[in-house]
Wavefront OBJ file of the C-alpha trace (Angstrom):
o trace
v -63.830 -163.249 43.646
v -66.119 -160.187 43.596
v -64.648 -159.151 46.927
v -61.213 -158.427 45.441
v -62.370 -155.525 43.174
v -64.225 -154.013 46.134
v -61.114 -154.237 48.313
v -58.997 -152.648 45.583
v -61.528 -149.839 45.142
v -61.632 -149.230 48.917
v -57.824 -149.183 49.099
v -57.624 -146.722 46.179
v -60.217 -144.471 47.826
v -58.313 -144.574 51.115
v -55.030 -143.680 49.412
v -56.642 -140.872 47.436
v -58.307 -139.557 50.579
v -54.982 -139.467 52.423
v -53.220 -137.754 49.550
v -55.765 -134.959 49.377
v -56.029 -134.228 53.110
v -55.987 -130.470 53.750
v -52.832 -128.741 54.937
v -52.548 -125.859 57.402
v -53.418 -122.581 55.625
v -51.805 -119.628 57.423
v -52.621 -117.340 54.480
v -56.354 -117.852 55.134
v -56.139 -116.196 58.581
v -57.296 -112.570 58.739
v -57.984 -109.940 61.443
v -61.422 -110.373 62.998
v -61.473 -114.127 62.316
v -62.831 -116.234 65.202
v -60.275 -118.339 67.076
v -62.130 -121.558 66.196
v -61.737 -120.688 62.507
v -57.997 -120.316 63.094
v -57.904 -123.835 64.555
v -59.753 -125.111 61.477
v -57.523 -123.238 59.018
v -54.371 -124.484 60.752
v -55.692 -128.047 61.164
v -55.277 -127.902 64.931
v -54.344 -125.809 67.913
v -51.049 -123.974 68.381
v -47.809 -125.708 69.331
v -47.443 -123.178 72.159
v -49.205 -120.079 73.450
v -48.384 -117.040 75.556
v -50.932 -115.011 77.522
v -50.622 -111.273 78.198
v -52.041 -109.044 80.933
v -54.419 -107.259 78.565
v -56.330 -110.485 77.930
v -54.720 -111.264 74.589
v -52.830 -114.443 73.729
v -50.198 -115.279 71.142
v -50.661 -118.634 69.427
v -47.478 -119.995 67.854
v -47.515 -122.588 65.108
v -43.950 -123.844 65.111
v -41.253 -121.174 65.272
v -42.265 -119.283 62.167
v -45.967 -118.400 62.426
v -48.012 -116.718 65.150
v -51.470 -115.256 65.645
v -52.402 -112.636 68.267
v -55.913 -113.239 69.633
v -58.043 -111.108 71.967
v -61.642 -111.868 72.965
v -61.659 -114.918 70.645
v -60.831 -112.805 67.559
v -57.620 -112.452 65.538
v -55.940 -109.086 66.123
v -52.880 -109.714 63.950
v -50.643 -112.431 62.590
v -46.977 -112.629 61.766
v -44.679 -114.949 59.885
v -40.891 -115.214 59.966
v -39.472 -113.122 57.124
v -36.227 -113.995 55.382
v -34.393 -110.698 54.880
v -31.141 -111.815 53.310
v -30.022 -115.044 51.764
v -26.602 -115.702 50.295
v -25.710 -119.047 48.785
v -22.097 -119.714 47.925
v -20.315 -122.900 46.953
v -19.124 -123.732 50.456
v -21.358 -121.704 52.740
v -24.867 -120.246 52.834
v -26.156 -117.456 55.058
v -29.744 -116.578 55.938
v -30.809 -113.574 57.974
v -34.414 -113.588 59.134
v -36.770 -111.659 61.399
v -38.602 -114.149 63.593
v -42.376 -114.150 63.993
v -43.323 -112.404 67.249
v -46.907 -111.729 68.327
v -47.605 -109.462 71.282
v -49.668 -106.399 72.154
v -48.111 -103.082 71.084
v -44.995 -102.222 73.072
v -44.692 -105.640 74.737
v -42.223 -107.276 72.341
v -39.713 -106.340 69.713
v -38.696 -108.147 66.560
v -35.940 -110.717 66.907
v -33.375 -111.310 64.223
v -31.734 -114.680 63.693
v -28.925 -115.752 61.430
v -28.248 -119.223 60.122
v -24.957 -120.241 58.544
v -24.613 -123.600 56.825
v -21.086 -124.905 56.296
v -19.592 -128.310 55.564
v -18.808 -128.451 59.292
v -22.425 -127.931 60.378
v -25.211 -125.399 60.724
v -24.969 -122.518 63.156
v -28.103 -120.640 64.309
v -28.546 -117.631 66.515
v -27.508 -114.027 66.645
v -24.218 -113.957 64.823
v -21.939 -110.915 64.978
v -20.467 -110.304 61.487
v -17.486 -108.408 62.968
v -16.644 -111.382 65.196
v -16.794 -113.711 62.181
v -14.499 -111.413 60.173
v -11.981 -111.274 63.040
v -12.063 -115.053 63.427
v -11.451 -115.492 59.691
v -8.459 -113.136 59.846
v -7.030 -115.032 62.843
v -7.510 -118.388 61.112
v -5.879 -117.101 57.908
v -2.879 -115.858 59.905
v -2.553 -119.270 61.579
v -2.804 -121.179 58.300
v -0.941 -118.880 55.885
v 1.126 -116.698 58.152
v 1.224 -112.952 58.512
v 4.013 -112.251 56.040
v 3.292 -109.942 53.070
v 3.499 -111.481 49.609
l 1 2 3 4 5 6 7 8 9 10 11 12 13 14 15 16 17 18 19 20 21 22 23 24 25 26 27 28 29 30 31 32 33 34 35 36 37 38 39 40 41 42 43 44 45 46 47 48 49 50 51 52 53 54 55 56 57 58 59 60 61 62 63 64 65 66 67 68 69 70 71 72 73 74 75 76 77 78 79 80 81 82 83 84 85 86 87 88 89 90 91 92 93 94 95 96 97 98 99 100 101 102 103 104 105 106 107 108 109 110 111 112 113 114 115 116 117 118 119 120 121 122 123 124 125 126 127 128 129 130 131 132 133 134 135 136 137 138 139 140 141 142 143 144 145 146 147 148
């Protein structure tokens, strides 16, 4: 019967160990950091990478974080920034600038909008004027164009 307390203690230690496992720490990355330290801070290698002609490489961690590396050292890092967020009862809108890592002059910031509605979520580059026109057309179809 002495085995049971040992098994319970081992199980508790295993559970505690799993609960306290480190998480990726993008905030810990800084310019000049060695690429191996980036792998350690992020708990693994990038989900994708892109190489450039000047010898640098962009390491992407998901869609929202990237690190620009040259000669095994961090040059810069970027994270997707949410610029605008509007939450209404029926719809929410988010406008964000996506993380893009590249040598100077080789890439420009990309903006993405996300609209959540009861009918689904729409992502991409959304033209506000086109949405306004579509709303006006839909209103005319539903209500009519007669003045009140």
